N, CA, C, O and CB atoms as a CASP TS submission, in Angstrom:
PFRMAT TS
TARGET T0000
AUTHOR 0000-0000-0000
METHOD Language model
MODEL 1
PARENT N/A
ATOM      1  N   MET     1     -79.396 -18.522  34.951  1.00  0.00           N
ATOM      2  CA  MET     1     -79.713 -17.156  34.343  1.00  0.00           C
ATOM      3  C   MET     1     -79.281 -15.862  35.863  1.00  0.00           C
ATOM      4  O   MET     1     -79.932 -14.860  36.158  1.00  0.00           O
ATOM      5  CB  MET     1     -81.796 -17.207  33.758  1.00  0.00           C
ATOM      6  N   GLY     2     -78.137 -16.332  36.477  1.00  0.00           N
ATOM      7  CA  GLY     2     -78.126 -15.322  37.466  1.00  0.00           C
ATOM      8  C   GLY     2     -76.808 -14.805  36.895  1.00  0.00           C
ATOM      9  O   GLY     2     -76.063 -14.195  37.661  1.00  0.00           O
ATOM     10  N   TYR     3     -76.432 -14.998  35.570  1.00  0.00           N
ATOM     11  CA  TYR     3     -75.458 -14.127  35.196  1.00  0.00           C
ATOM     12  C   TYR     3     -76.265 -12.666  34.602  1.00  0.00           C
ATOM     13  O   TYR     3     -75.778 -11.544  34.468  1.00  0.00           O
ATOM     14  CB  TYR     3     -74.486 -14.935  34.068  1.00  0.00           C
ATOM     15  N   LEU     4     -77.188 -12.978  34.410  1.00  0.00           N
ATOM     16  CA  LEU     4     -77.824 -11.975  33.601  1.00  0.00           C
ATOM     17  C   LEU     4     -77.999 -10.598  34.044  1.00  0.00           C
ATOM     18  O   LEU     4     -78.337  -9.622  33.374  1.00  0.00           O
ATOM     19  CB  LEU     4     -78.999 -12.396  33.311  1.00  0.00           C
ATOM     20  N   LYS     5     -77.805 -10.653  34.887  1.00  0.00           N
ATOM     21  CA  LYS     5     -77.740  -9.514  36.139  1.00  0.00           C
ATOM     22  C   LYS     5     -76.721  -8.728  36.353  1.00  0.00           C
ATOM     23  O   LYS     5     -76.689  -7.720  37.060  1.00  0.00           O
ATOM     24  CB  LYS     5     -77.823 -10.027  37.382  1.00  0.00           C
ATOM     25  N   TYR     6     -75.895  -9.197  35.740  1.00  0.00           N
ATOM     26  CA  TYR     6     -74.525  -8.800  35.565  1.00  0.00           C
ATOM     27  C   TYR     6     -74.260  -7.965  34.072  1.00  0.00           C
ATOM     28  O   TYR     6     -73.970  -6.783  33.890  1.00  0.00           O
ATOM     29  CB  TYR     6     -73.631 -10.189  35.668  1.00  0.00           C
ATOM     30  N   THR     7     -74.422  -8.786  33.348  1.00  0.00           N
ATOM     31  CA  THR     7     -74.413  -8.015  31.861  1.00  0.00           C
ATOM     32  C   THR     7     -74.764  -6.824  31.662  1.00  0.00           C
ATOM     33  O   THR     7     -74.239  -5.992  30.923  1.00  0.00           O
ATOM     34  CB  THR     7     -75.161  -8.526  30.960  1.00  0.00           C
ATOM     35  N   GLN     8     -76.045  -6.691  32.608  1.00  0.00           N
ATOM     36  CA  GLN     8     -76.112  -5.393  32.144  1.00  0.00           C
ATOM     37  C   GLN     8     -75.084  -4.190  32.114  1.00  0.00           C
ATOM     38  O   GLN     8     -74.692  -3.439  31.221  1.00  0.00           O
ATOM     39  CB  GLN     8     -77.009  -5.028  32.723  1.00  0.00           C
ATOM     40  N   TYR     9     -74.841  -4.308  33.310  1.00  0.00           N
ATOM     41  CA  TYR     9     -73.160  -3.376  33.747  1.00  0.00           C
ATOM     42  C   TYR     9     -72.011  -3.183  32.392  1.00  0.00           C
ATOM     43  O   TYR     9     -71.177  -2.279  32.337  1.00  0.00           O
ATOM     44  CB  TYR     9     -72.041  -4.572  35.164  1.00  0.00           C
ATOM     45  N   ILE    10     -72.222  -4.364  31.249  1.00  0.00           N
ATOM     46  CA  ILE    10     -71.294  -3.915  29.792  1.00  0.00           C
ATOM     47  C   ILE    10     -72.294  -3.085  29.107  1.00  0.00           C
ATOM     48  O   ILE    10     -72.287  -3.047  27.877  1.00  0.00           O
ATOM     49  CB  ILE    10     -70.752  -5.328  28.624  1.00  0.00           C
ATOM     50  N   TYR    11     -73.122  -2.442  29.763  1.00  0.00           N
ATOM     51  CA  TYR    11     -73.271  -1.149  28.308  1.00  0.00           C
ATOM     52  C   TYR    11     -73.011   0.101  28.857  1.00  0.00           C
ATOM     53  O   TYR    11     -73.115   1.175  28.265  1.00  0.00           O
ATOM     54  CB  TYR    11     -74.971  -0.918  27.489  1.00  0.00           C
ATOM     55  N   ILE    12     -72.607  -0.107  30.215  1.00  0.00           N
ATOM     56  CA  ILE    12     -71.982   1.263  31.146  1.00  0.00           C
ATOM     57  C   ILE    12     -70.922   1.275  30.269  1.00  0.00           C
ATOM     58  O   ILE    12     -70.910   1.895  29.205  1.00  0.00           O
ATOM     59  CB  ILE    12     -71.495   1.141  32.992  1.00  0.00           C
ATOM     60  N   LEU    13     -69.951   0.535  30.743  1.00  0.00           N
ATOM     61  CA  LEU    13     -69.098   0.412  30.114  1.00  0.00           C
ATOM     62  C   LEU    13     -68.336   1.281  28.795  1.00  0.00           C
ATOM     63  O   LEU    13     -67.513   2.166  28.563  1.00  0.00           O
ATOM     64  CB  LEU    13     -69.439  -0.504  29.982  1.00  0.00           C
ATOM     65  N   PHE    14     -69.273   0.315  28.141  1.00  0.00           N
ATOM     66  CA  PHE    14     -69.287   0.639  26.642  1.00  0.00           C
ATOM     67  C   PHE    14     -70.062   1.796  26.492  1.00  0.00           C
ATOM     68  O   PHE    14     -70.329   1.727  25.292  1.00  0.00           O
ATOM     69  CB  PHE    14     -69.858  -0.478  25.735  1.00  0.00           C
ATOM     70  N   ALA    15     -70.682   2.965  26.971  1.00  0.00           N
ATOM     71  CA  ALA    15     -71.282   4.126  27.282  1.00  0.00           C
ATOM     72  C   ALA    15     -70.016   4.886  27.346  1.00  0.00           C
ATOM     73  O   ALA    15     -69.688   5.769  26.552  1.00  0.00           O
ATOM     74  CB  ALA    15     -72.213   4.122  28.547  1.00  0.00           C
ATOM     75  N   VAL    16     -69.474   4.555  28.149  1.00  0.00           N
ATOM     76  CA  VAL    16     -68.054   5.420  29.170  1.00  0.00           C
ATOM     77  C   VAL    16     -67.004   5.542  27.970  1.00  0.00           C
ATOM     78  O   VAL    16     -66.412   6.587  27.700  1.00  0.00           O
ATOM     79  CB  VAL    16     -67.136   4.226  30.827  1.00  0.00           C
ATOM     80  N   PHE    17     -66.825   4.109  27.160  1.00  0.00           N
ATOM     81  CA  PHE    17     -65.645   4.210  26.545  1.00  0.00           C
ATOM     82  C   PHE    17     -65.965   5.109  25.083  1.00  0.00           C
ATOM     83  O   PHE    17     -65.236   5.449  24.151  1.00  0.00           O
ATOM     84  CB  PHE    17     -65.038   2.661  26.350  1.00  0.00           C
ATOM     85  N   PHE    18     -66.747   5.215  25.241  1.00  0.00           N
ATOM     86  CA  PHE    18     -67.879   5.633  23.590  1.00  0.00           C
ATOM     87  C   PHE    18     -67.357   7.319  24.318  1.00  0.00           C
ATOM     88  O   PHE    18     -66.237   7.798  24.137  1.00  0.00           O
ATOM     89  CB  PHE    18     -70.604   4.982  23.498  1.00  0.00           C
ATOM     90  N   ILE    19     -68.378   7.933  25.066  1.00  0.00           N
ATOM     91  CA  ILE    19     -68.691   8.723  25.704  1.00  0.00           C
ATOM     92  C   ILE    19     -66.609   9.051  25.385  1.00  0.00           C
ATOM     93  O   ILE    19     -66.404   9.724  24.375  1.00  0.00           O
ATOM     94  CB  ILE    19     -69.726   8.279  27.258  1.00  0.00           C
ATOM     95  N   TYR    20     -65.204   8.573  26.236  1.00  0.00           N
ATOM     96  CA  TYR    20     -64.452   9.076  26.146  1.00  0.00           C
ATOM     97  C   TYR    20     -63.616   9.178  24.678  1.00  0.00           C
ATOM     98  O   TYR    20     -62.604   9.858  24.511  1.00  0.00           O
ATOM     99  CB  TYR    20     -64.052   8.706  27.090  1.00  0.00           C
ATOM    100  N   ASP    21     -64.376   8.217  23.500  1.00  0.00           N
ATOM    101  CA  ASP    21     -64.051   8.544  22.569  1.00  0.00           C
ATOM    102  C   ASP    21     -64.173   9.081  22.008  1.00  0.00           C
ATOM    103  O   ASP    21     -63.491   9.211  20.992  1.00  0.00           O
ATOM    104  CB  ASP    21     -63.986   8.268  22.218  1.00  0.00           C
ATOM    105  N   ALA    22     -65.190   9.775  22.347  1.00  0.00           N
ATOM    106  CA  ALA    22     -65.993  10.831  21.012  1.00  0.00           C
ATOM    107  C   ALA    22     -64.870  12.080  22.024  1.00  0.00           C
ATOM    108  O   ALA    22     -64.157  12.681  21.220  1.00  0.00           O
ATOM    109  CB  ALA    22     -68.650  11.156  20.983  1.00  0.00           C
ATOM    110  N   ILE    23     -64.691  12.388  23.008  1.00  0.00           N
ATOM    111  CA  ILE    23     -64.736  13.557  23.462  1.00  0.00           C
ATOM    112  C   ILE    23     -62.689  13.415  22.958  1.00  0.00           C
ATOM    113  O   ILE    23     -62.075  14.481  22.908  1.00  0.00           O
ATOM    114  CB  ILE    23     -65.562  13.770  25.383  1.00  0.00           C
ATOM    115  N   ILE    24     -62.204  12.585  22.765  1.00  0.00           N
ATOM    116  CA  ILE    24     -61.451  12.626  22.152  1.00  0.00           C
ATOM    117  C   ILE    24     -61.065  13.075  20.623  1.00  0.00           C
ATOM    118  O   ILE    24     -59.972  13.584  20.377  1.00  0.00           O
ATOM    119  CB  ILE    24     -61.354  11.873  22.444  1.00  0.00           C
ATOM    120  N   LYS    25     -62.008  12.853  19.669  1.00  0.00           N
ATOM    121  CA  LYS    25     -61.921  12.750  18.300  1.00  0.00           C
ATOM    122  C   LYS    25     -62.834  13.829  18.568  1.00  0.00           C
ATOM    123  O   LYS    25     -62.470  14.466  17.580  1.00  0.00           O
ATOM    124  CB  LYS    25     -62.223  11.393  17.378  1.00  0.00           C
ATOM    125  N   MET    26     -63.765  14.608  19.104  1.00  0.00           N
ATOM    126  CA  MET    26     -64.051  16.090  18.960  1.00  0.00           C
ATOM    127  C   MET    26     -62.553  17.038  19.404  1.00  0.00           C
ATOM    128  O   MET    26     -62.523  18.203  19.008  1.00  0.00           O
ATOM    129  CB  MET    26     -65.485  16.471  20.090  1.00  0.00           C
ATOM    130  N   ASN    27     -61.461  16.552  20.144  1.00  0.00           N
ATOM    131  CA  ASN    27     -60.238  17.526  20.140  1.00  0.00           C
ATOM    132  C   ASN    27     -59.575  17.691  18.930  1.00  0.00           C
ATOM    133  O   ASN    27     -59.092  18.711  18.438  1.00  0.00           O
ATOM    134  CB  ASN    27     -59.214  17.131  21.050  1.00  0.00           C
ATOM    135  N   GLU    28     -59.632  16.137  18.368  1.00  0.00           N
ATOM    136  CA  GLU    28     -58.382  16.092  17.754  1.00  0.00           C
ATOM    137  C   GLU    28     -58.654  16.636  16.297  1.00  0.00           C
ATOM    138  O   GLU    28     -57.891  16.549  15.334  1.00  0.00           O
ATOM    139  CB  GLU    28     -57.757  14.613  17.804  1.00  0.00           C
ATOM    140  N   GLY    29     -60.033  17.275  16.346  1.00  0.00           N
ATOM    141  CA  GLY    29     -61.064  17.967  15.074  1.00  0.00           C
ATOM    142  C   GLY    29     -61.558  16.712  14.090  1.00  0.00           C
ATOM    143  O   GLY    29     -61.825  16.991  12.922  1.00  0.00           O
ATOM    144  N   ASP    30     -61.703  15.123  14.620  1.00  0.00           N
ATOM    145  CA  ASP    30     -62.335  14.943  13.394  1.00  0.00           C
ATOM    146  C   ASP    30     -64.144  14.977  13.965  1.00  0.00           C
ATOM    147  O   ASP    30     -64.544  14.830  15.120  1.00  0.00           O
ATOM    148  CB  ASP    30     -61.679  13.319  12.592  1.00  0.00           C
ATOM    149  N   GLU    31     -64.894  15.199  12.829  1.00  0.00           N
ATOM    150  CA  GLU    31     -65.945  15.299  12.429  1.00  0.00           C
ATOM    151  C   GLU    31     -67.263  14.022  12.680  1.00  0.00           C
ATOM    152  O   GLU    31     -68.475  14.122  12.488  1.00  0.00           O
ATOM    153  CB  GLU    31     -65.547  15.586  11.205  1.00  0.00           C
ATOM    154  N   SER    32     -66.280  12.615  13.277  1.00  0.00           N
ATOM    155  CA  SER    32     -67.121  11.468  13.214  1.00  0.00           C
ATOM    156  C   SER    32     -68.263  11.334  14.812  1.00  0.00           C
ATOM    157  O   SER    32     -69.299  10.708  15.035  1.00  0.00           O
ATOM    158  CB  SER    32     -65.909  10.063  13.012  1.00  0.00           C
ATOM    159  N   TYR    33     -67.290  12.397  15.758  1.00  0.00           N
ATOM    160  CA  TYR    33     -67.601  12.408  16.927  1.00  0.00           C
ATOM    161  C   TYR    33     -68.765  12.045  17.353  1.00  0.00           C
ATOM    162  O   TYR    33     -68.836  11.199  18.245  1.00  0.00           O
ATOM    163  CB  TYR    33     -67.397  13.326  17.287  1.00  0.00           C
ATOM    164  N   PRO    34     -70.517  12.915  16.506  1.00  0.00           N
ATOM    165  CA  PRO    34     -71.588  12.766  17.187  1.00  0.00           C
ATOM    166  C   PRO    34     -71.768  10.872  17.397  1.00  0.00           C
ATOM    167  O   PRO    34     -71.977  10.216  18.417  1.00  0.00           O
ATOM    168  CB  PRO    34     -72.833  13.646  16.294  1.00  0.00           C
ATOM    169  N   PHE    35     -71.609  10.514  16.202  1.00  0.00           N
ATOM    170  CA  PHE    35     -71.617   9.012  16.047  1.00  0.00           C
ATOM    171  C   PHE    35     -71.201   7.937  16.936  1.00  0.00           C
ATOM    172  O   PHE    35     -71.499   6.751  17.077  1.00  0.00           O
ATOM    173  CB  PHE    35     -70.971   8.773  15.109  1.00  0.00           C
ATOM    174  N   TYR    36     -70.395   8.782  17.497  1.00  0.00           N
ATOM    175  CA  TYR    36     -69.866   7.982  18.869  1.00  0.00           C
ATOM    176  C   TYR    36     -71.004   8.317  19.969  1.00  0.00           C
ATOM    177  O   TYR    36     -71.758   7.448  20.407  1.00  0.00           O
ATOM    178  CB  TYR    36     -68.169   8.597  19.482  1.00  0.00           C
ATOM    179  N   PHE    37     -71.045   9.703  20.375  1.00  0.00           N
ATOM    180  CA  PHE    37     -71.674   9.370  21.306  1.00  0.00           C
ATOM    181  C   PHE    37     -73.298   9.642  21.045  1.00  0.00           C
ATOM    182  O   PHE    37     -73.858  10.340  21.890  1.00  0.00           O
ATOM    183  CB  PHE    37     -71.056  10.009  22.391  1.00  0.00           C
ATOM    184  N   VAL    38     -74.073   9.151  19.959  1.00  0.00           N
ATOM    185  CA  VAL    38     -75.439   8.307  19.795  1.00  0.00           C
ATOM    186  C   VAL    38     -74.952   6.994  20.435  1.00  0.00           C
ATOM    187  O   VAL    38     -75.356   6.441  21.458  1.00  0.00           O
ATOM    188  CB  VAL    38     -76.038   8.076  18.070  1.00  0.00           C
ATOM    189  N   ILE    39     -73.642   6.510  19.272  1.00  0.00           N
ATOM    190  CA  ILE    39     -73.628   4.810  20.251  1.00  0.00           C
ATOM    191  C   ILE    39     -73.746   4.948  21.693  1.00  0.00           C
ATOM    192  O   ILE    39     -74.819   4.512  22.111  1.00  0.00           O
ATOM    193  CB  ILE    39     -72.050   3.849  20.144  1.00  0.00           C
ATOM    194  N   ALA    40     -73.096   5.345  22.436  1.00  0.00           N
ATOM    195  CA  ALA    40     -73.085   5.593  23.620  1.00  0.00           C
ATOM    196  C   ALA    40     -74.290   6.092  24.541  1.00  0.00           C
ATOM    197  O   ALA    40     -74.447   5.822  25.731  1.00  0.00           O
ATOM    198  CB  ALA    40     -72.216   6.303  23.617  1.00  0.00           C
ATOM    199  N   GLY    41     -75.159   6.929  23.676  1.00  0.00           N
ATOM    200  CA  GLY    41     -76.849   6.929  24.297  1.00  0.00           C
ATOM    201  C   GLY    41     -77.055   6.312  24.061  1.00  0.00           C
ATOM    202  O   GLY    41     -77.000   6.170  25.283  1.00  0.00           O
ATOM    203  N   MET    42     -77.586   4.765  23.310  1.00  0.00           N
ATOM    204  CA  MET    42     -77.874   4.128  23.082  1.00  0.00           C
ATOM    205  C   MET    42     -77.033   2.451  23.971  1.00  0.00           C
ATOM    206  O   MET    42     -77.427   1.341  24.329  1.00  0.00           O
ATOM    207  CB  MET    42     -77.940   4.635  21.880  1.00  0.00           C
ATOM    208  N   ALA    43     -76.668   2.671  23.969  1.00  0.00           N
ATOM    209  CA  ALA    43     -75.817   1.888  25.094  1.00  0.00           C
ATOM    210  C   ALA    43     -75.774   2.129  26.461  1.00  0.00           C
ATOM    211  O   ALA    43     -75.054   1.551  27.275  1.00  0.00           O
ATOM    212  CB  ALA    43     -74.575   1.964  24.855  1.00  0.00           C
ATOM    213  N   LEU    44     -76.763   3.210  26.721  1.00  0.00           N
ATOM    214  CA  LEU    44     -76.751   3.845  28.290  1.00  0.00           C
ATOM    215  C   LEU    44     -78.846   3.758  28.063  1.00  0.00           C
ATOM    216  O   LEU    44     -79.590   3.526  29.016  1.00  0.00           O
ATOM    217  CB  LEU    44     -75.607   6.168  28.529  1.00  0.00           C
ATOM    218  N   PHE    45     -79.175   3.922  27.111  1.00  0.00           N
ATOM    219  CA  PHE    45     -80.503   2.986  27.060  1.00  0.00           C
ATOM    220  C   PHE    45     -81.055   1.956  27.423  1.00  0.00           C
ATOM    221  O   PHE    45     -82.019   1.627  28.114  1.00  0.00           O
ATOM    222  CB  PHE    45     -80.731   2.714  26.338  1.00  0.00           C
ATOM    223  N   MET    46     -79.635   1.124  26.358  1.00  0.00           N
ATOM    224  CA  MET    46     -79.920  -0.048  26.742  1.00  0.00           C
ATOM    225  C   MET    46     -79.420  -0.987  27.770  1.00  0.00           C
ATOM    226  O   MET    46     -79.551  -2.205  27.650  1.00  0.00           O
ATOM    227  CB  MET    46     -79.861  -0.490  25.906  1.00  0.00           C
ATOM    228  N   PHE    47     -78.812  -0.386  28.842  1.00  0.00           N
ATOM    229  CA  PHE    47     -78.319  -0.193  30.601  1.00  0.00           C
ATOM    230  C   PHE    47     -80.082  -0.428  31.394  1.00  0.00           C
ATOM    231  O   PHE    47     -80.559  -1.379  32.013  1.00  0.00           O
ATOM    232  CB  PHE    47     -77.415   2.080  31.041  1.00  0.00           C
ATOM    233  N   PHE    48     -80.641   0.884  31.013  1.00  0.00           N
ATOM    234  CA  PHE    48     -81.648   1.302  31.598  1.00  0.00           C
ATOM    235  C   PHE    48     -82.898  -0.373  31.448  1.00  0.00           C
ATOM    236  O   PHE    48     -83.263  -1.260  32.219  1.00  0.00           O
ATOM    237  CB  PHE    48     -82.078   2.958  30.724  1.00  0.00           C
ATOM    238  N   PHE    49     -83.117  -0.048  30.151  1.00  0.00           N
ATOM    239  CA  PHE    49     -83.828  -1.059  29.828  1.00  0.00           C
ATOM    240  C   PHE    49     -83.591  -2.517  30.376  1.00  0.00           C
ATOM    241  O   PHE    49     -84.580  -3.046  30.883  1.00  0.00           O
ATOM    242  CB  PHE    49     -83.762  -1.028  28.604  1.00  0.00           C
ATOM    243  N   ARG    50     -82.485  -3.200  30.347  1.00  0.00           N
ATOM    244  CA  ARG    50     -82.277  -4.281  30.631  1.00  0.00           C
ATOM    245  C   ARG    50     -82.592  -3.553  32.403  1.00  0.00           C
ATOM    246  O   ARG    50     -83.802  -3.570  32.628  1.00  0.00           O
ATOM    247  CB  ARG    50     -80.752  -5.021  29.944  1.00  0.00           C
ATOM    248  N   GLN    51     -82.111  -3.210  33.098  1.00  0.00           N
ATOM    249  CA  GLN    51     -82.570  -3.207  34.693  1.00  0.00           C
ATOM    250  C   GLN    51     -83.707  -2.892  34.615  1.00  0.00           C
ATOM    251  O   GLN    51     -84.097  -3.325  35.699  1.00  0.00           O
ATOM    252  CB  GLN    51     -81.923  -2.299  35.724  1.00  0.00           C
ATOM    253  N   ARG    52     -84.816  -2.331  34.021  1.00  0.00           N
ATOM    254  CA  ARG    52     -85.976  -2.309  34.221  1.00  0.00           C
ATOM    255  C   ARG    52     -86.498  -3.475  34.258  1.00  0.00           C
ATOM    256  O   ARG    52     -87.220  -3.977  35.119  1.00  0.00           O
ATOM    257  CB  ARG    52     -86.489  -1.630  33.518  1.00  0.00           C
ATOM    258  N   PHE    53     -85.987  -4.021  32.995  1.00  0.00           N
ATOM    259  CA  PHE    53     -86.889  -5.684  32.966  1.00  0.00           C
ATOM    260  C   PHE    53     -86.111  -6.686  33.460  1.00  0.00           C
ATOM    261  O   PHE    53     -86.518  -7.780  33.069  1.00  0.00           O
ATOM    262  CB  PHE    53     -87.327  -6.333  31.403  1.00  0.00           C
ATOM    263  N   ILE    54     -85.033  -6.756  34.251  1.00  0.00           N
ATOM    264  CA  ILE    54     -84.826  -7.466  35.444  1.00  0.00           C
ATOM    265  C   ILE    54     -85.287  -7.310  36.562  1.00  0.00           C
ATOM    266  O   ILE    54     -85.430  -8.229  37.369  1.00  0.00           O
ATOM    267  CB  ILE    54     -83.889  -7.498  35.690  1.00  0.00           C
ATOM    268  N   ASN    55     -85.590  -6.100  36.768  1.00  0.00           N
ATOM    269  CA  ASN    55     -86.500  -5.560  37.679  1.00  0.00           C
ATOM    270  C   ASN    55     -87.940  -6.130  37.474  1.00  0.00           C
ATOM    271  O   ASN    55     -88.463  -6.837  38.335  1.00  0.00           O
ATOM    272  CB  ASN    55     -86.477  -4.072  37.552  1.00  0.00           C
ATOM    273  N   LYS    56     -88.390  -5.892  36.630  1.00  0.00           N
ATOM    274  CA  LYS    56     -89.541  -6.362  36.374  1.00  0.00           C
ATOM    275  C   LYS    56     -90.210  -7.962  36.637  1.00  0.00           C
ATOM    276  O   LYS    56     -91.255  -8.280  37.205  1.00  0.00           O
ATOM    277  CB  LYS    56     -89.523  -6.039  35.197  1.00  0.00           C
ATOM    278  N   GLN    57     -88.970  -8.960  35.861  1.00  0.00           N
ATOM    279  CA  GLN    57     -88.757 -10.086  36.600  1.00  0.00           C
ATOM    280  C   GLN    57     -88.629 -10.896  37.908  1.00  0.00           C
ATOM    281  O   GLN    57     -89.073 -12.024  38.120  1.00  0.00           O
ATOM    282  CB  GLN    57     -88.196 -10.180  36.330  1.00  0.00           C
ATOM    283  N   ASN    58     -87.923 -10.084  38.754  1.00  0.00           N
ATOM    284  CA  ASN    58     -87.844  -9.969  39.923  1.00  0.00           C
ATOM    285  C   ASN    58     -89.189  -9.987  40.667  1.00  0.00           C
ATOM    286  O   ASN    58     -89.289 -10.826  41.562  1.00  0.00           O
ATOM    287  CB  ASN    58     -87.133  -8.944  40.097  1.00  0.00           C
ATOM    288  N   ARG    59     -90.099  -9.289  40.459  1.00  0.00           N
ATOM    289  CA  ARG    59     -91.124  -8.557  40.960  1.00  0.00           C
ATOM    290  C   ARG    59     -92.298  -9.697  40.752  1.00  0.00           C
ATOM    291  O   ARG    59     -93.270  -9.988  41.449  1.00  0.00           O
ATOM    292  CB  ARG    59     -91.315  -7.059  40.175  1.00  0.00           C
ATOM    293  N   ASN    60     -91.737 -10.293  39.331  1.00  0.00           N
ATOM    294  CA  ASN    60     -93.176 -11.725  38.828  1.00  0.00           C
ATOM    295  C   ASN    60     -93.026 -12.842  39.744  1.00  0.00           C
ATOM    296  O   ASN    60     -93.854 -13.601  40.246  1.00  0.00           O
ATOM    297  CB  ASN    60     -92.983 -12.659  36.986  1.00  0.00           C
ATOM    298  N   LYS    61     -91.458 -12.733  39.858  1.00  0.00           N
ATOM    299  CA  LYS    61     -91.028 -14.204  40.705  1.00  0.00           C
ATOM    300  C   LYS    61     -91.440 -14.301  42.197  1.00  0.00           C
ATOM    301  O   LYS    61     -91.486 -15.334  42.865  1.00  0.00           O
ATOM    302  CB  LYS    61     -89.330 -14.410  40.756  1.00  0.00           C
ATOM    303  N   LYS    62     -91.652 -13.381  42.492  1.00  0.00           N
ATOM    304  CA  LYS    62     -91.798 -12.887  43.929  1.00  0.00           C
ATOM    305  C   LYS    62     -93.736 -13.777  44.486  1.00  0.00           C
ATOM    306  O   LYS    62     -94.078 -14.351  45.520  1.00  0.00           O
ATOM    307  CB  LYS    62     -91.740 -10.549  43.810  1.00  0.00           C
ATOM    308  N   GLN    63     -94.374 -13.506  43.404  1.00  0.00           N
ATOM    309  CA  GLN    63     -95.680 -12.730  43.716  1.00  0.00           C
ATOM    310  C   GLN    63     -96.012 -14.543  43.480  1.00  0.00           C
ATOM    311  O   GLN    63     -97.159 -14.979  43.579  1.00  0.00           O
ATOM    312  CB  GLN    63     -96.466 -11.068  42.490  1.00  0.00           C
TER
END
């Protein structure tokens, strides 16, 4: 299960992509750009949630 500690970084990539896409849509005048910021926020939340979960599992293994 060593690959799980690296999958959290996929959420960062999704967040960067959706922030970029939201900025492009905002400059084009598309009204759907807030939705992309929400998805980027959710991706960032999932990154920090997974990171905390993995750190908690590592602490439990050491004890």
